[in-house]
TORLOMI-51614 format. One line per 2 residues: number of its first residue (from 1); their letters; for each residue x, y, z of C-alpha. Coordinates in pm, whole numbers. Example, Ala and Ser with C-alpha at 12.3 -4.5 7.8 and 13.67 -1.06 7.14 Angstrom:
1	AS	1230/-450/780; 1367/-106/714
# end
This chain:
1	MQ	-12817/-16103/-3499; -13039/-16261/-3759
3	LS	-12876/-16555/-3928; -12916/-16460/-4289
5	GR	-12847/-16165/-4508; -12853/-16030/-4860
7	SG	-12619/-15805/-5048; -12714/-15441/-5070
9	TS	-12592/-15104/-5188; -12370/-14883/-4974
11	QT	-12462/-14519/-4945; -12220/-14244/-5044
13	LA	-11993/-14149/-4759; -11844/-13816/-4666
15	LV	-11565/-13999/-4491; -11503/-14371/-4508
17	LA	-11305/-14576/-4261; -11114/-14862/-4419
19	IA	-11095/-15152/-4183; -10745/-15252/-4083
21	MV	-10813/-15456/-3773; -10503/-15481/-3563
23	AG	-10510/-15620/-3210; -10336/-15355/-3007
25	SL	-10180/-15392/-2665; -10515/-15310/-2507
27	GA	-10712/-15530/-2742; -10859/-15235/-2931
29	IT	-10940/-15253/-3299; -10754/-14986/-3489
31	VS	-10947/-14833/-3779; -10748/-14611/-4008
33	VV	-10905/-14306/-4170; -10830/-14326/-4542
35	AM	-10975/-14223/-4875; -11323/-14335/-4975
37	NP	-11350/-14714/-5004; -11704/-14837/-4939
39	TN	-11609/-15202/-4996; -11377/-15201/-4697
41	LL	-11632/-15045/-4466; -11902/-15281/-4589
43	AL	-11697/-15569/-4452; -11747/-15441/-4098
45	GK	-12119/-15503/-4123; -12079/-15868/-4222
47	LS	-11925/-15936/-3882; -12180/-16003/-3610
49	PE	-12152/-15792/-3293; -12041/-16103/-3102
51	VL	-11752/-16158/-3343; -11657/-15794/-3328
53	AA	-11677/-15790/-2950; -11451/-16096/-2927
55	AF	-11189/-15920/-3138; -11242/-15595/-2948
57	QG	-11167/-15777/-2621; -10823/-15870/-2746
59	EA	-10870/-16232/-2855; -10592/-16315/-3097
61	SV	-10811/-16559/-3288; -11190/-16592/-3307
63	RV	-11391/-16907/-3381; -11649/-16815/-3643
65	LV	-11925/-16977/-3845; -11902/-16837/-4198
67	ET	-12228/-16843/-4393; -12159/-16839/-4765
69	IG	-12340/-16777/-5090; -12353/-17132/-5219
71	HP	-12129/-17396/-5069; -11784/-17281/-4950
73	SA	-11531/-17296/-5229; -11177/-17428/-5222
75	QL	-11064/-17071/-5287; -11231/-16954/-4964
77	VY	-11065/-17233/-4766; -10728/-17138/-4920
79	AI	-10786/-16770/-4842; -10857/-16844/-4477
81	GA	-10536/-17047/-4457; -10341/-16767/-4620
83	MG	-10472/-16531/-4351; -10324/-16755/-4084
85	GT	-10661/-16908/-4006; -10770/-17270/-3976
87	VV	-11082/-17424/-4122; -11214/-17681/-3872
89	SR	-11545/-17788/-4029; -11704/-17804/-4372
91	FA	-12045/-17947/-4445; -12187/-18139/-4737
93	YT	-12538/-18002/-4700; -12505/-17666/-4521
95	PA	-12367/-17354/-4697; -12118/-17266/-4428
97	LA	-11787/-17353/-4270; -11634/-17312/-3925
99	AY	-11291/-17163/-3880; -11050/-16989/-3646
101	VP	-10953/-16655/-3795; -10696/-16408/-3655
103	SN	-10872/-16100/-3519; -10666/-15873/-3739
105	RL	-10784/-16057/-4052; -11159/-16072/-3985
107	AS	-11223/-15775/-4211; -11027/-15939/-4490
109	LA	-11244/-16248/-4453; -11561/-16040/-4465
111	QI	-11447/-15866/-4784; -11454/-16194/-4979
113	SS	-11756/-16175/-5209; -11883/-16528/-5138
115	VK	-11900/-16458/-4763; -12254/-16373/-4660
117	HV	-12215/-16327/-4286; -11966/-16414/-4014
119	FL	-12108/-16530/-3681; -11957/-16646/-3357
121	DD	-11972/-17026/-3351; -12195/-17022/-3043
123	LV	-12236/-17310/-2800; -12536/-17543/-2814
125	NV	-12635/-17751/-2511; -12844/-18055/-2438
127	AA	-13199/-17947/-2356; -13160/-17983/-1978
129	AP	-13420/-17856/-1736; -13326/-17553/-1523
131	SM	-13226/-17563/-1160; -13444/-17368/-922
133	GG	-13357/-17100/-669; -13060/-17158/-446
135	LS	-13143/-17523/-401; -12924/-17814/-497
137	AS	-12997/-17907/-857; -13004/-18275/-763
139	TL	-13308/-18216/-545; -13503/-18060/-829
141	FD	-13489/-18119/-1204; -13136/-18229/-1289
143	VQ	-13105/-18598/-1368; -13083/-18783/-1037
145	AV	-12954/-19139/-1010; -13178/-19379/-820
147	EG	-13022/-19499/-496; -12967/-19870/-441
149	DS	-12835/-20145/-663; -12997/-20281/-976
151	QA	-12909/-20621/-1111; -12854/-20693/-1477
153	VD	-13104/-20933/-1631; -13029/-21108/-1959
155	LT	-13383/-21155/-2087; -13478/-21374/-2379
157	AE	-13726/-21263/-2640; -13985/-21487/-2477
159	QM	-13927/-21326/-2139; -13952/-20981/-2292
161	AQ	-14286/-21078/-2443; -14433/-21120/-2095
163	FS	-14440/-20744/-2056; -14753/-20559/-2157
165	PE	-14772/-20179/-2204; -14916/-20123/-1857
167	NF	-14584/-20250/-1721; -14396/-19961/-1883
169	YN	-14603/-19664/-1791; -14470/-19403/-2034
171	SE	-14565/-19620/-2330; -14915/-19675/-2198
173	LS	-14949/-19302/-2129; -14842/-19228/-2488
175	GV	-15100/-19460/-2644; -14880/-19760/-2717
177	TS	-15084/-20081/-2701; -15001/-20444/-2766
179	AV	-15190/-20415/-3093; -14980/-20114/-3195
181	LT	-14656/-20300/-3123; -14775/-20602/-3320
183	AT	-14886/-20397/-3620; -14565/-20193/-3635
185	GG	-14324/-20469/-3540; -14221/-20247/-3253
187	GA	-14028/-20036/-3505; -13819/-20323/-3643
189	NT	-13848/-20198/-4001; -13694/-19858/-3944
191	VL	-13377/-19681/-3830; -13391/-19407/-3567
193	GI	-13100/-19165/-3552; -13002/-19031/-3210
195	ID	-12801/-18706/-3232; -12675/-18664/-2878
197	TG	-12391/-18770/-2644; -12354/-19118/-2786
199	IN	-12486/-19414/-2587; -12370/-19714/-2384
201	SR	-12572/-20000/-2531; -12419/-20241/-2280
203	HG	-12686/-20115/-2043; -12973/-20351/-1973
205	AF	-13212/-20113/-2151; -13078/-20222/-2490
207	TP	-13135/-20587/-2581; -13065/-20826/-2748
209	KN	-12689/-20834/-2708; -12383/-20913/-2915
211	DD	-12106/-21127/-2765; -11926/-20814/-2644
213	GT	-12235/-20695/-2454; -12337/-20422/-2700
215	ST	-12685/-20415/-2849; -12756/-20583/-3180
217	RV	-13000/-20300/-3254; -12723/-20040/-3275
219	IG	-12647/-20084/-3645; -12387/-19809/-3673
221	GV	-12296/-19454/-3596; -12032/-19185/-3598
223	DV	-11851/-18979/-3336; -11813/-18617/-3450
225	SC	-11762/-18486/-3094; -11450/-18371/-2914
227	DG	-11400/-18735/-2826; -11398/-18835/-3193
229	AA	-11368/-18662/-3529; -11348/-18318/-3368
231	ST	-11075/-18417/-3122; -10816/-18224/-3326
233	DP	-11038/-17915/-3328; -10862/-17644/-3124
235	FC	-11185/-17590/-2929; -11154/-17943/-2794
237	AP	-10809/-17886/-2645; -10779/-17922/-2264
239	GV	-10822/-17587/-2095; -10969/-17425/-2408
241	GR	-11320/-17548/-2475; -11286/-17852/-2249
243	PP	-11175/-17893/-1886; -10800/-17882/-1818
245	DF	-10788/-18257/-1754; -10988/-18349/-2065
247	TP	-10879/-18666/-2243; -11076/-18785/-2549
249	LP	-11273/-19105/-2491; -11383/-19194/-2844
251	GF	-11675/-19405/-2959; -12041/-19350/-3041
253	DA	-12125/-19658/-2829; -11884/-19652/-2536
255	PT	-11931/-19715/-2161; -11770/-19378/-2091
257	NH	-12022/-19177/-2290; -12226/-18917/-2102
259	FH	-12557/-19055/-1974; -12783/-18814/-2165
261	GS	-12783/-19001/-2496; -12854/-19339/-2337
263	FV	-13135/-19190/-2131; -13287/-19042/-2448
265	AA	-13239/-19359/-2655; -13401/-19575/-2387
267	VA	-13710/-19350/-2376; -13739/-19378/-2754
269	AG	-13639/-19738/-2812; -13541/-19917/-2492
271	SG	-13596/-20292/-2482; -13480/-20440/-2155
273	AV	-13520/-20453/-1781; -13327/-20445/-1458
275	ER	-13396/-20636/-1139; -13454/-20466/-804
277	SA	-13574/-20570/-460; -13948/-20636/-445
279	TG	-13960/-20461/-109; -13752/-20162/-216
281	LL	-13887/-19810/-228; -13874/-19779/-607
283	VR	-14059/-20102/-684; -14327/-20039/-423
285	SI	-14377/-19683/-544; -14412/-19787/-910
287	EF	-14670/-20050/-820; -14855/-19814/-585
289	WT	-14902/-19533/-838; -14942/-19730/-1162
291	GA	-15167/-19999/-1015; -14967/-20259/-1210
293	TL	-14787/-20558/-1064; -14433/-20577/-1189
295	PD	-14317/-20922/-1309; -14103/-21133/-1079
297	GP	-13733/-21136/-1154; -13522/-21449/-1203
299	DP	-13388/-21416/-849; -13599/-21469/-536
301	GM	-13742/-21153/-380; -13671/-20945/-692
303	KL	-13895/-20765/-938; -13829/-20656/-1296
305	IP	-13840/-20286/-1378; -13899/-20262/-1752
307	LI	-13692/-20014/-1952; -13900/-20038/-2264
309	GI	-13930/-19741/-2497; -14198/-19639/-2741
311	AP	-14036/-19832/-3030; -13858/-20123/-2856
313	EA	-13751/-20301/-3175; -13627/-19999/-3370
315	NL	-13272/-20005/-3503; -13050/-19724/-3381
317	YI	-12791/-19515/-3564; -12593/-19313/-3309
319	IK	-12446/-18973/-3395; -12235/-18843/-3109
321	VF	-12203/-18463/-3105; -12147/-18404/-2731
323	DH	-11838/-18563/-2576; -11826/-18761/-2251
325	TG	-11833/-18441/-2040; -12180/-18351/-2167
327	LG	-12073/-17986/-2196; -12195/-17754/-2470
329	VP	-12031/-17759/-2812; -12008/-17512/-3101
331	TS	-12301/-17495/-3341; -12073/-17626/-3614
333	II	-12046/-17964/-3438; -12426/-17989/-3422
335	LA	-12441/-17904/-3793; -12183/-18178/-3854
337	GI	-12411/-18422/-3673; -12719/-18334/-3879
339	NA	-12510/-18352/-4196; -12388/-18696/-4085
341	AI	-12746/-18819/-4060; -12828/-18691/-4409
343	SA	-12509/-18841/-4549; -12580/-19180/-4388
345	RV	-12916/-19192/-4566; -12827/-19030/-4896
347	DD	-12470/-19152/-4948; -12440/-19472/-4742
349	GV	-12786/-19622/-4782; -12869/-19630/-4411
351	DI	-13248/-19605/-4402; -13274/-19340/-4131
353	DT	-13638/-19232/-4125; -13631/-19022/-3805
355	IN	-13368/-18827/-3612; -13402/-18726/-3247
357	MS	-13243/-18398/-3137; -13283/-18337/-2764
359	LG	-13085/-18016/-2789; -13129/-17656/-2887
361	GS	-13043/-17291/-2861; -13203/-16952/-2918
363	TL	-13261/-16817/-3265; -13349/-16471/-3385
365	FD	-13485/-16571/-3723; -13727/-16857/-3664
367	GR	-13706/-17119/-3935; -13429/-16949/-4128
369	DL	-13106/-16991/-3933; -12842/-17244/-4043
371	ED	-12965/-17520/-3810; -13327/-17478/-3911
373	MT	-13245/-17471/-4281; -13033/-17786/-4245
375	VD	-13325/-17956/-4067; -13553/-17859/-4357
377	FA	-13307/-18009/-4601; -13302/-18332/-4399
379	TS	-13681/-18343/-4431; -13654/-18303/-4806
381	QG	-13430/-18612/-4809; -13687/-18833/-4637
383	IL	-13589/-18785/-4272; -13835/-18663/-4007
385	PV	-13646/-18447/-3752; -13794/-18444/-3401
387	SA	-13651/-18170/-3179; -13690/-18036/-2828
389	AG	-13907/-17723/-2812; -13668/-17589/-2549
391	ND	-13667/-17509/-2179; -13709/-17131/-2200
393	GP	-14073/-17109/-2079; -14311/-17009/-1941
395	AS	-14348/-16698/-2160; -14480/-16733/-2513
397	NT	-14269/-16708/-2828; -13971/-16897/-2681
399	VS	-13938/-17214/-2896; -13568/-17272/-2970
401	SP	-13379/-17385/-3279; -13389/-17641/-3438
403	GS	-13740/-17689/-3298; -13836/-17368/-3477
405	AQ	-13761/-17515/-3820; -14029/-17493/-4088
407	TG	-14049/-17872/-4099; -13999/-18142/-3837
409	IA	-14173/-18173/-3502; -14105/-17962/-3191
411	VA	-14196/-18131/-2862; -14307/-17968/-2538
413	AA	-14283/-18129/-2194; -14562/-18229/-1957
415	AD	-14554/-18327/-1592; -14760/-18643/-1552
417	PV	-14891/-18705/-1198; -14790/-19071/-1180
419	QV	-14428/-19018/-1285; -14385/-18712/-1064
421	RI	-14536/-18892/-764; -14306/-19191/-810
423	RR	-14008/-18956/-809; -14133/-18767/-503
425	DQ	-14197/-19091/-316; -13821/-19141/-320
427	QL	-13799/-18832/-98; -14129/-18847/94
429	GV	-14201/-19219/120; -14435/-19455/-67
431	GN	-14775/-19304/-130; -14674/-18949/-33
433	GN	-14574/-18821/-375; -14915/-18664/-423
435	QA	-14816/-18400/-167; -14593/-18258/-440
437	FV	-14840/-18313/-723; -15202/-18278/-616
439	SN	-15389/-18268/-948; -15473/-18590/-1131
441	DA	-15435/-18410/-1464; -15105/-18369/-1645
443	QV	-14957/-18019/-1641; -14739/-17833/-1886
445	IF	-14420/-17803/-1685; -14326/-17438/-1633
447	FS	-13994/-17447/-1817; -14136/-17594/-2140
449	SR	-14100/-17337/-2420; -14416/-17188/-2564
451	GP	-14511/-17080/-2913; -14598/-16947/-3150
453	TS	-14299/-16869/-3368; -14238/-16507/-3456
455	DG	-14396/-16554/-3797; -14710/-16698/-3638
457	RA	-14648/-17068/-3703; -14795/-17311/-3455
459	KP	-14512/-17447/-3242; -14463/-17662/-3043
461	DL	-14634/-17939/-3238; -14693/-18201/-2968
463	IA	-14647/-18258/-2598; -14531/-18572/-2417
465	AG	-14425/-18660/-2065; -14094/-18492/-1983
467	TF	-14081/-18457/-1606; -13916/-18717/-1381
469	LL	-13906/-18994/-1639; -13731/-19310/-1521
471	SA	-13472/-19432/-1770; -13122/-19569/-1819
473	FA	-12832/-19401/-1639; -12563/-19568/-1844
475	HD	-12239/-19380/-1773; -11997/-19663/-1688
477	SS	-12292/-19874/-1579; -12510/-20143/-1731
479	TS	-12780/-20137/-1464; -12819/-19789/-1310
481	LA	-13141/-19591/-1332; -13219/-19221/-1304
483	FG	-13504/-18973/-1306; -13475/-18693/-1559
485	SG	-13671/-18386/-1667; -13670/-18157/-1968
487	TS	-13791/-18136/-2324; -13483/-18351/-2386
489	FS	-13682/-18643/-2251; -14027/-18571/-2392
491	TP	-13876/-18550/-2741; -13767/-18918/-2772
493	AV	-14119/-19038/-2696; -14232/-18862/-3013
495	SG	-13934/-18978/-3220; -14008/-19332/-3104
497	AA	-14368/-19288/-3214; -14251/-19163/-3553
499	AL	-14029/-19471/-3579; -14329/-19698/-3519
501	LS	-14530/-19530/-3795; -14234/-19535/-4035
503	SF	-14184/-19904/-3962; -14549/-19977/-4038
505	AG	-14540/-19771/-4356; -14219/-19937/-4474
507	AN	-14336/-20290/-4403; -14659/-20229/-4591
509	GL	-14515/-20035/-4886; -14722/-19725/-4815
511	GA	-14467/-19472/-4942; -14532/-19240/-4648
513	TP	-14325/-18920/-4639; -14199/-18744/-4327
515	FD	-14492/-18504/-4370; -14740/-18794/-4372
517	VK	-14596/-18929/-4046; -14596/-18582/-3891
519	QA	-14957/-18522/-3991; -15069/-18858/-3852
521	LL	-14909/-18773/-3517; -15049/-18421/-3503
523	QS	-15401/-18506/-3615; -15435/-18779/-3351
525	AD	-15290/-18588/-3055; -15511/-18574/-2746
527	PT	-15561/-18227/-2593; -15781/-18368/-2313
529	KV	-15476/-18520/-2142; -15344/-18170/-2069
531	PG	-15670/-17981/-2012; -15690/-17607/-1968
533	YP	-15377/-17510/-2161; -15358/-17314/-2488
535	RT	-15233/-17453/-2818; -14915/-17248/-2776
537	AT	-14818/-17463/-2475; -14930/-17812/-2579
539	GK	-14923/-17812/-2957; -15201/-18026/-3098
541	GF	-15212/-18220/-2773; -15062/-18518/-2593
543	LN	-14888/-18791/-2791; -15137/-19062/-2896
545	VE	-14960/-19340/-3086; -15264/-19563/-3122
547	GA	-15460/-19281/-3281; -15167/-19188/-3505
549	LS	-15140/-19541/-3642; -15513/-19548/-3710
551	NL	-15484/-19211/-3885; -15198/-19334/-4103
553	QT	-15396/-19646/-4196; -15696/-19433/-4290
555	QA	-15482/-19205/-4505; -15327/-19507/-4676
557	SG	-15665/-19665/-4752; -15774/-19340/-4913
559	HR	-15452/-19317/-5118; -15375/-18983/-4960
561	LG	-15009/-19044/-4873; -14699/-18911/-5045
563	DK	-14730/-18538/-4974; -14428/-18323/-4900
565	EQ	-14431/-18032/-4657; -14451/-17699/-4833
567	LP	-14236/-17413/-4706; -14384/-17062/-4697
569	DN	-14310/-16845/-4999; -14243/-16524/-4809
571	EE	-14135/-16385/-4475; -14400/-16114/-4440
573	DE	-14653/-16279/-4210; -14825/-16046/-3967
575	FG	-14659/-16053/-3626; -14842/-15998/-3303
577	EF	-15198/-16082/-3402; -15181/-16384/-3169
579	FS	-15132/-16150/-2870; -15415/-15965/-2698
581	PI	-15244/-15678/-2517; -15417/-15550/-2206
583	EL	-15564/-15202/-2209; -15410/-14980/-1944
585	DH	-15647/-14736/-1773; -15444/-14423/-1697
587	GK	-15127/-14633/-1693; -15259/-14889/-1445
589	FT	-15403/-15237/-1483; -15538/-15432/-1186
591	AK	-15666/-15788/-1170; -15811/-15874/-830
593	GL	-15884/-16216/-688; -15686/-16416/-939
595	SL	-15679/-16786/-850; -15435/-17040/-987
597	SP	-15432/-17409/-910; -15095/-17588/-916
599	GR	-14920/-17580/-1251; -15143/-17311/-1405
601	LR	-15043/-16969/-1535; -15177/-16642/-1664
603	QF	-14993/-16425/-1913; -15055/-16052/-1945
605	VL	-14909/-15877/-2247; -14819/-15508/-2269
607	EI	-14765/-15355/-2608; -14478/-15113/-2555
609	PE	-14509/-14823/-2804; -14235/-14680/-3017
611	RS	-14015/-14457/-2803; -14065/-14171/-3047
613	DR	-14440/-14180/-2983; -14447/-14223/-2606
615	LV	-14150/-14309/-2388; -14213/-14590/-2135
617	QQ	-14003/-14469/-1847; -14094/-14737/-1596
619	IS	-14285/-15065/-1567; -14379/-15193/-1224
621	VS	-14554/-15518/-1139; -14697/-15567/-792
623	VH	-14831/-15889/-641; -15045/-15906/-328
625	VR	-15098/-16264/-212; -15436/-16305/-45
627	SL	-15413/-16675/31; -15153/-16945/-16
629	GD	-15408/-17214/60; -15317/-17536/234
631	NP	-14939/-17524/251; -14803/-17835/429
633	LK	-14464/-17824/257; -14381/-17462/335
635	DN	-14095/-17561/566; -13955/-17831/337
637	PT	-13632/-17696/182; -13670/-17920/-124
639	FG	-14018/-17806/-220; -14058/-17466/-58
641	GN	-14436/-17474/-52; -14695/-17261/-229
643	AV	-14605/-16934/-398; -14694/-16708/-688
645	SV	-14412/-16727/-940; -14341/-16415/-1151
647	DL	-14158/-16399/-1486; -14110/-16071/-1674
649	QS	-14007/-16133/-2035; -13874/-15859/-2262
651	AK	-13995/-15798/-2616; -13722/-16021/-2756
653	RT	-13840/-16344/-2912; -13736/-16711/-2924
655	TN	-13513/-16680/-2621; -13546/-16649/-2247
657	DE	-13466/-16279/-2210; -13633/-16211/-1879
659	FV	-13585/-15906/-1660; -13704/-16127/-1374
661	LK	-13686/-16507/-1393; -13888/-16727/-1158
663	AR	-13932/-16498/-856; -14147/-16676/-597
665	VV	-14375/-16440/-402; -14540/-16536/-72
667	GD	-14675/-16196/41; -14644/-15849/-112
669	AT	-14378/-15780/-371; -14301/-15523/-639
671	FT	-14080/-15551/-946; -13968/-15225/-1107
673	IT	-13800/-15194/-1447; -13638/-14890/-1605
675	DD	-13386/-14854/-1887; -13105/-14861/-1634
677	AT	-13210/-15096/-1353; -13441/-15377/-1241
679	TV	-13527/-15387/-870; -13713/-15645/-660
681	TG	-13863/-15563/-319; -14092/-15743/-78
683	DV	-14173/-16100/20; -13978/-16291/-243
685	LD	-13839/-16632/-148; -13593/-16653/-435
687	AL	-13540/-16560/-799; -13333/-16740/-1061
689	DV	-13216/-16420/-1226; -13264/-16042/-1235
691	VS	-13120/-15842/-1527; -13154/-15492/-1672
693	HV	-13140/-15333/-2015; -13336/-15085/-2226
695	IE	-13717/-15126/-2236; -13785/-15222/-2596
697	PG	-14090/-15160/-2814; -14292/-15475/-2872
699	FF	-14477/-15725/-2659; -14366/-15729/-2295
701	KV	-14496/-16036/-2112; -14593/-16068/-1747
703	VV	-14634/-16435/-1654; -14768/-16541/-1315
705	DT	-14796/-16908/-1228; -14799/-17161/-950
707	DW	-14505/-17384/-1022; -14453/-17753/-949
709	RS	-14385/-17686/-581; -14735/-17554/-509
711	FD	-14970/-17781/-316; -15293/-17584/-330
713	TV	-15473/-17303/-512; -15329/-16959/-443
715	TF	-15526/-16635/-464; -15368/-16297/-532
717	DL	-15406/-15950/-681; -15190/-15826/-965
719	TI	-15124/-15462/-1050; -14925/-15345/-1351
721	RV	-14828/-14980/-1378; -14667/-14818/-1677
723	KT	-14523/-14470/-1645; -14490/-14291/-1975
725	VS	-14363/-13946/-2057; -14343/-13740/-2369
727	PP	-14014/-13817/-2536; -13753/-13558/-2444
729	TP	-13634/-13333/-2721; -13296/-13456/-2839
731	DV	-13003/-13222/-2879; -12929/-13387/-3211
733	FK	-13182/-13564/-3433; -13112/-13741/-3761
735	KG	-13327/-13973/-3969; -13308/-14153/-4297
737	KI	-13327/-14485/-4476; -13082/-14770/-4494
739	AQ	-13067/-15076/-4720; -12937/-15426/-4658
741	DG	-12561/-15393/-4594; -12606/-15017/-4630
743	IV	-12380/-14772/-4448; -12454/-14429/-4306
745	QF	-12171/-14224/-4158; -12192/-13892/-3980
747	AP	-11941/-13610/-3963; -11735/-13597/-3643
749	IT	-11924/-13467/-3339; -11797/-13369/-2996
751	LH	-12004/-13503/-2705; -11982/-13465/-2328
753	AG	-11942/-13749/-2078; -12281/-13904/-2005
755	AV	-12426/-13826/-2348; -12678/-14089/-2464
757	LE	-12704/-14202/-2825; -13024/-14382/-2916
759	LS	-13082/-14551/-3253; -13431/-14680/-3342
761	WN	-13594/-14812/-3658; -13940/-14911/-3776
763	HD	-13907/-15292/-3798; -13804/-15344/-3436
765	WS	-13905/-15625/-3197; -14269/-15521/-3231
767	VY	-14267/-15629/-3596; -14192/-15956/-3777
769	PT	-13970/-15991/-3962; -13744/-15770/-3757
771	SD	-13465/-15557/-3897; -13135/-15508/-3722
773	VD	-12946/-15180/-3761; -12617/-15149/-3573
775	MY	-12434/-14841/-3445; -12055/-14828/-3417
777	IF	-11866/-14544/-3250; -11510/-14448/-3345
779	DA	-11263/-14199/-3205; -11247/-13931/-3475
781	ST	-10881/-13843/-3417; -10729/-14192/-3395
783	GD	-10979/-14398/-3593; -11006/-14647/-3306
785	LI	-11332/-14832/-3264; -11426/-14732/-2911
787	SV	-11772/-14884/-2868; -11973/-15176/-3005
789	AG	-12237/-15130/-2733; -12472/-15007/-3005
791	AT	-12442/-15333/-3198; -12646/-15569/-2982
793	LN	-12983/-15736/-3009; -13154/-15449/-2828
795	SP	-13395/-15228/-3013; -13342/-14940/-2976
797	ER	-12967/-14951/-2954; -12860/-14725/-2668
799	VR	-12510/-14611/-2578; -12405/-14389/-2288
801	LG	-12059/-14233/-2326; -11835/-14277/-2025
803	SG	-11618/-13981/-2113; -11627/-13684/-2346
805	AT	-11489/-13738/-2694; -11502/-13634/-3056
807	IV	-11653/-13932/-3231; -11762/-14065/-3568
809	II	-12090/-14259/-3572; -12150/-14526/-3834
811	LF	-12477/-14711/-3890; -12488/-15044/-4067
813	GF	-12789/-15230/-4208; -12702/-15575/-4081
815	EI	-13040/-15735/-4154; -13312/-15540/-4334
817	NP	-13656/-15695/-4363; -13872/-15742/-4562
819	PG	-13607/-15831/-4821; -13544/-15580/-5095
821	QT	-13680/-15285/-4899; -13514/-15008/-4701
823	ER	-13547/-14943/-4330; -13635/-14605/-4181
825	WQ	-13407/-14516/-3889; -13389/-14234/-3634
827	LR	-13084/-14128/-3434; -13133/-13918/-3120
829	IF	-12852/-13777/-2906; -12926/-13644/-2558
831	GA	-12689/-13448/-2336; -12468/-13337/-2621
# end
């Protein structure tokens, strides 16, 4: 559901169902038929389908995120308590609260006038890269600890100074030079907030040290996770939202914290080194591929591996939102973390200039959900939010929240040949990593989310290395290293760069705003480092810190600093003009002799018409591989060799809603999609997922690529067939208009088993902004709500009755866009 709403006018009802939600023995929601009372029925529409489904499934209590008109009042908190509910989170800067509410009181909550919408408090995860096929995740993209022992090295400032940027490859790749570090003080004049799993600053990546082994650069923080402030939250109880053996391990800077936050913080602001054998595989591989000679360690026969981030002198403020398990947490805990960053700056005087958020989740209203709006407020308070674009690629229009915010920077992930080859050497031997990465150019890694946003904004903003980075693996260790991949790890390179610019601006009294820093980074980005990719994949280009500093200096000399980012005035931007749908000749499109080198892709877009105009009955995509090229790794179970990878993305936006996800074709294969089934036949090595649901109007995307496992150019033919028919004549047809929060109810109707109810409307997934009209089905004789299958994110909504019944159908205008207008709907019933 969209994450905002506006009050509207209910339509006159012939029969109104007052909501009296009572969890029955079977978990059904009982709805009593009473006299006309539109206010009661209106409350049903404030509850998202996920909330309603949770109650419908018999959950005694549902965890919800309550969006309010203005900030939640004390009266609302009291009312929730009086209902037998528990408020678990309130926010200083977000108009919402999180609470557990008994299922049989959800309607009462929704009837409160200050309640705007009630959503499920969905889980948010760290932006981890996906696993592939049936292979062990550790052999692919999950963070993998480096084998062998590292030794801690207590380096002095003088010893640290011996390093130059070519010794820490990611900094050199990102345009950090000795001159940049000198001019910016390495970030010493700024505070970088890390919203993540907490860190373990006892690791060698974080120097200098206090007497207890922690880093002097960690100036403070807060633990709002299940380990800390949220430990009394019912979600955090063992066996509820956490594992059965969960025990809180509090502290924003604790050895027991999950590794993710330390890995991220070291990429952004590491300042240390560990010592490893000069003859070991890792040291030899780093020197082989970078061409640099690593400094000798204090001990004989040892070399120093630098763990130096983009801003190695930046001060860190740690906000722990994920507990030591690293598992997903409710959105409300993420909101608490962002609010904590704002509060630290506004209320406590902590000069946080940048926050790093290597996390995210899907959104259905780009730039206008609660996370995005909170990010925009942080920007207005002088903080530059830097967020992961997400790992829902390779289809376009998949940037996640909070990367989709109006302000801030969303970061995509690249695969750089040197870093990938170093990682692959650990499996194939020194100098053999190029077998797994042939090109000398960086690639946009397949899982990196692509833009634009649904309202046509250019996201992601930048790209940085995010595949097989070497960084701190600090869970209960002060010396371990690991390789990691994901937009989680490209993001901190950009937040570190922002910290450098903020430090320079602060030290020189430039008065630069978050927008000034963002513009300096975007205007200096280098698209030539990721050649051959569109703006929707790379943003403005690869991170270029040296150029960004020069840009900021130029702006300062011209007295052009101090601007604030302006938010758009309306939500009526034209959607879809950035797509170029293919023209089907008699329902068939063929592209012969397509060639893709490793890491490249082609996207073909079908514009699916409104079902009332022409019904798309079937979509089939066939691949005929002509040549897999040189394929030396075809028998290697880790890599799998060359293949054509196929992704089929539905018309839904800002989320990975793929009928077929990452199917790897090595011969002839066909993928067939209907409203009821998705089938895969032919020479397919593996596929991450295959799902089915209604074919929706809008932009259907066919993505073919050669993923990271391909060694050579592959050549293939692609055929797309679309079978359309004239829409069947429905047995029952109704149409009309509905306003925001409007209600339309029909007189009871008796339908046979197998009858199909199909609800469509004009502003569907083919239009931005999209409206959402829901369909609820009740038993006419008992008043029981018998189906919420018509209250999903699909458009059209489609329900097939499992048995004959006399029913009452109610439509609700959950989100009507553009604001202030009405939505035209059509209801068709087949097989009545």
